[in-house]
C-alpha positions as CSV (number, residue, x, y, z in Angstrom):
1,X,-0.1,0.0,0.0
2,X,1.4,3.4,-1.1
3,X,0.8,6.0,1.6
4,X,2.6,8.6,-0.5
5,X,3.4,9.5,-4.0
6,X,5.0,11.9,-6.3
7,X,2.5,14.6,-5.7
8,X,3.1,14.7,-1.8
9,X,6.3,16.2,-2.5
10,X,5.4,18.3,-5.7
11,X,7.2,21.5,-4.9
12,X,10.8,19.4,-4.7
13,X,12.7,18.2,-7.8
14,X,12.9,14.9,-9.0
15,X,16.3,14.6,-7.7
16,X,17.1,15.8,-4.1
17,X,20.2,16.6,-2.3
18,X,21.0,15.8,1.5
19,X,19.8,19.3,2.4
20,X,16.3,18.8,0.8
21,X,16.0,15.3,2.4
22,X,16.7,16.7,5.8
23,X,13.8,19.4,5.2
24,X,11.6,16.8,3.9
25,X,12.1,14.5,7.1
26,X,12.8,17.0,9.4
27,X,15.8,15.3,10.9
28,X,19.6,16.3,11.0
29,X,22.5,15.6,8.7
30,X,23.7,12.6,10.9
31,X,20.5,10.7,10.6
32,X,20.2,11.5,6.8
33,X,23.6,10.4,5.9
34,X,23.2,7.3,8.3
35,X,20.0,6.2,6.3
36,X,22.1,6.8,3.1
37,X,25.1,5.0,4.4
38,X,22.9,2.0,5.3
39,X,21.3,2.2,1.9
40,X,17.8,2.7,3.7
41,X,17.1,5.1,1.0
42,X,18.8,4.6,-2.3
43,X,21.4,7.3,-3.4
44,X,24.0,7.6,-5.6
45,X,27.2,9.8,-5.1
46,X,28.6,12.0,-7.6
47,X,32.3,13.3,-6.4
48,X,31.5,14.8,-3.4
49,X,27.8,15.3,-3.9
50,X,25.0,12.9,-2.8
51,X,21.9,13.0,-4.5
52,X,18.5,11.2,-4.0
53,X,15.7,10.4,-6.5
54,X,12.6,11.5,-5.0
55,X,10.9,8.5,-5.7
56,X,13.4,6.7,-3.5
57,X,12.7,8.9,-0.3
58,X,8.9,8.1,-1.3
59,X,9.6,4.4,-1.3
60,X,11.6,4.6,2.0
61,X,8.9,6.6,3.5
62,X,6.3,4.2,2.1
63,X,8.0,1.3,3.8
64,X,8.0,2.7,7.0
65,X,4.5,3.5,6.9
66,X,3.9,-0.2,5.6
67,X,6.0,-1.5,8.5
68,X,4.1,0.5,11.0
69,X,0.7,-0.7,9.9
70,X,2.2,-4.4,9.8
71,X,3.1,-3.8,13.5
72,X,-0.3,-2.1,14.5
73,X,-2.0,-5.1,12.9
74,X,0.3,-7.4,14.9
75,X,-0.5,-5.4,17.9
76,X,-4.2,-5.9,17.4
77,X,-4.1,-9.6,16.7
78,X,-1.9,-10.1,20.1
79,X,-4.5,-8.0,21.8
80,X,-7.4,-10.1,20.6
81,X,-5.6,-13.5,21.8
82,X,-4.8,-11.9,25.3
83,X,-8.7,-10.9,25.9
84,X,-9.7,-14.4,24.5
85,X,-7.3,-16.1,27.4
């Protein structure tokens, strides 16, 4: 399930830099670089510049939302089994 799409970040270009990702996620440089280093957000380094496709950031955010949804569903299932005991 996709929670975000390209229109959600319509004011941003198709190719983002670290500063723009930082603005979108509202986090610091160190967390953005950690996410990029761990390849949680697909990126490309050209010389000293790191670029991120907007679609890669959206995919990452959708995966987080999907994981949260899965955790919420699991929690509901576990709550149901606890009340049935």
